[in-house]
N, C-alpha and C positions, 0 to 999 in steps of 0.2 A: 435734198430737193433736186429734181431734174434740172430746173432752171439754173440753179447756182452752178451745177456742174457744167452745163453747156455754156453758160456765160463765161466761166473761167477758160473753157476750151476755146471759145471764140476769141477771147482776148489773146491767148497764147498763139493761136493760128494766125491771127491778123498781125500781131506784132512781128512774127517771123516773116510773114509775107511782105509786109511793108519794108522791112530791112532788106529782104531779097530784091525787091523792086528798086530800092534806092542804092543798092550796092554799086551799080555801074556809074553812079553820079560823082564818085570821088569823095573828097573830104574837105572841100572848101568851107569857109564859115557858114555860107548860106545853106549848104547841105547838112552841116552839123546842126544848124537851127531847125531845119526840116525834121531831122530825126528826133531832136529834143521835143519839138512841139507836138509831134504825132505819137509820142510814147505815153504809155499809161492811160488812165481813164477807165471807165466801166466797160466800154466797148458795147454798149447796149444796141447801138445802131447796127454794128456788125453782127451781133447775135440775131437781130431781127431778120437780116438778110439771110444768114445761114439757116435759121429755123424755118423761114418761109420757103427756102429752097428745099430743105429736107421734107417738108410737108408735100411738096410737089415732085419728089423723086429726082431733083436736079443733082447731078454729080458734084461732090465736094470740091473737086479740082477746078470746076467752073465757078461755083458759088463764091470761092474765096476772093475772086477778082472784084465783084461788086461790093463784097464785104470790106475789102481794103480800100476801095474807092470812096465809100461813104465816110470811112474814118479819116481819110486824107482831106476830104472836103470839110468835114466837121472840124478837124484840127486847124485848117486854114481860117475858118470862120472865127475860131477862138483867138487865134493870133491877132487877127485884125480887130476883133471886138475889144481886146485888152489894150489896144493902142491909146496913147494920150488923146488923140482926136476923137476917140469913141468913149469907152468906159474908164480909161486911164487906170487900169488895175495893175498892181505890182505882184500879185500872187495868183497862181493858177495850179490846181492840183497839189497845193502845198509847196510849190516851188516858184522861184522868180519867173515872171512872165518872159516871153521870148525877147521883147524889146528891152527889158531890164537886163537880162543876161548878156545880150549882144548890144544892139542899138536899134533905133526905129527903122532905118533903111534896111538892115538885114532882116528884121521882122516882117516888113512889108513884102520883101522879095521872097522870103521863105513861105509866107502865106500864099503869094501868087503861085509859087512853084508847087506847093501842095495841092492847090486847086487844079492846076493843069495835070498833075499826076493822077488825080482822081478820075479825070476824063480819059486819060490814057488807059487806066486800068479797065474801064468798061468798054473801051473801043478795041482792045487787043483781041486777036483771034482766040487766044487761050481762054478768054472769058466765056465765049459761046461759039459753037461752030457755024451758026447761021448769022449772016450779016444783018438781016432784018431785026433780029433780037438785040444784037449789039447796038444797032441804031436806036431802037426803042429805049433801051436802058440809058443811052447817052442823052437823047433829047428830053426824056422825062427827068433825068438828073439835072440837066441845065435849067429846066423850068422850076424844079424844086429848090435849087440853090440860088436862082437869080431873081429878077425883078418881079416875078409872079409868086415867089416863095420866100426864102430866107432873107434875101436882100431887101425885099419889100417890107418884111416885118421889122428889120433893123432900121430902115428908113422911117417907118411909122413911129418906132420907138424913139428915135432921135428927135423927130418933129414934136412928139408929145412933151419933150422936156421944156419947150418954149411955147407950148400952146396956151391960149388964154384961160382954158378950163381943163380940168383933169378929164382923162378919157372915160367914156362910159363902159359898162360891162360888155356891150356888143362890140365896141371899138377895140377893147383889149383882147377879146376873143379873136377878132379878125387879125390883129397884130400878131398874136402868139401862134395862130394857125400857120402864119408864114415863118416867123422867126424860129420857132421850135418844131412845129408840127409838120412842116413840109418835108424835111429830111427824114423824120420818123416815118411818115407815110410812104416815102419812096423806099425806105429800107424794108418795111413790112410787106410791101407788094412786089419787091424785086424777084423773089422766087417764083411767084405766079407769072410774072412777065417772062422769065426765063423758060418756063414750061409752056408758055402761050396759053395760059389758063385764065379763068375768071378771077378778076382782082377785087370785085366789089366787097366780099366779106372781110378781106384783110384791110381794105381801105376804111371800112366802117370801124373796124377794130383800131386801126392806127390813128384815126381822127380823134377818137375818145382817149386813146392812150397818150397822144401828144398833148392834149389839153390837160389831162390829169398830171402829166409830167411837169408842165409849167406851173400849175397850181401848187404842186409839191415844192417846186423851186421857190415860189413866193412864200410858202410857209417856212421853208428853211431859212429864208432871209430874215424872218422874224424870230424863229425858235432855234435855229441851227447854231452849232458850235463852230466857230471859224477854223479851229484846229482840225475838225473832222470834215468840214465842208471843203477846206483847202483854199478858200478865198475869203475876202472880207464879207461880213454879213451886216444887215441893218442899213445898207446903202439906199434901198428903195425908200424907206421911211425918211431917211435923212434928206434925200433929194425931193421929197414930197410927191413921188410918183404914184399914180393910181395903179393898184395891183388887184388881183383877185381877193387878197386878204383885206385890203383897204375898202373894197366895195362890198364884199360879202361878210366880212368879219372873219376871225380866225376859225371859229367853229363852223360857220357857214361854208368857208372855203374847204375845210376838211370833209364836210358832208358832200359837197359838190364833187370833190375828187373821188370819194367812195362810189358815188352814183355813176360817174364816168367809167370807173373800173368795172363795175357790174355790167354796164352796157357793152364795154369792150369785150368782156368775156362772153356775153350772150351772142355777140356777132360771130363768134367762132363755132357756133353749134354744128354747122355742117361738117366740121372736121372731127367731131367726136373727141375721144381721149388723145388723139394724135396731137392736138393743139394744147395739151395741158401745160407745156413749158411756156407757151405764149401767155396763157392765163396767169401763170405764176409771175411772169414778167410784169404784167399789168398790176398785180398786187404789190410787186416789189417797188414800182416807181413812186408809190405814195407812202411807203414805209421806210425808205432809205434815209440815211443821215448825211449824205454827201451827194 
C-alpha cells in the first residue's frame, strides 16, 4: 500500500530531522527527555503534512520543517497529558512515560521545550522562503495547539471529570474537535498553506478524519490489547467518562467511524488519484490496533 510506505518514510524522515534540530542542544537530562518523548509513534500527523505538501508541489526540504514541528507539538502534549495532575499514566508507546523515567519537573520542562521547538521549526527561514507563509503556519499552529484547539479540548476533558452529568454527544464532539482534531486539521492543511492554495477540501477531510481517529481511540479503550496499544486500556469506563462508545454503543461507534471515513474520502475528490494515500490513511485510522 502506498500509504504504509509513505507513513514509514515520514516516520524515518521526521525522526532524523528532529534529531538534527536537537543536536545543538547538548545532552542535559531535559534534552535527553525531549529526545525520548519525541521518538517513536506512528507519525500520522507528519505524514499528513508531507502528503498535503506533495499534493501541492511543495519541496520536501521545506515540508520537513512543519512535519517535524507538529510531531514536536504532539510529543509535548503527550508528555503533559501523562503527568499525575492530568491522566497520571505510567506507560506511553509501550515504555515508561517521561515523568516516570525522569521526574515531574524534567517532564514539564521537556514538554515546554518541545512546544517551543515546534514553533521554532515553522518560523525558521528553511521552512519557507516567504515570511508571510511562515507567519501563517506559526499563527495557525498556535491556534490549533492553544486555547482555541488542543488545550481547549483538554480543559473541557478535565472539567467533564467533575461535571454533574456526563457529556452529551454534541459536547464530546466539540471536545474532541479541539483535543485531537485541531492538530490533525493543521497537519492536513499545512501543504496547501505552504503553496498558498485553497485549504477547504483538506479541512473537510481532516475534520472527518480527526473525529474518526478519536472514535477509534474510544473503541480501542474497550477492545484494545494493552500490549499492542502501548498504554492502559479500559480507563474511560473505569472513570465513568462519557465516550462515543458509551453514547453510541460499540457497533454504533464503529458505524459512525466508517461513515466519517467515507465522507473524508469524498472530500478529496478534486485531487483525483493523487490523494489515494490520504484516502488509505483515513481507512487506516479506524482499522489500527494501537
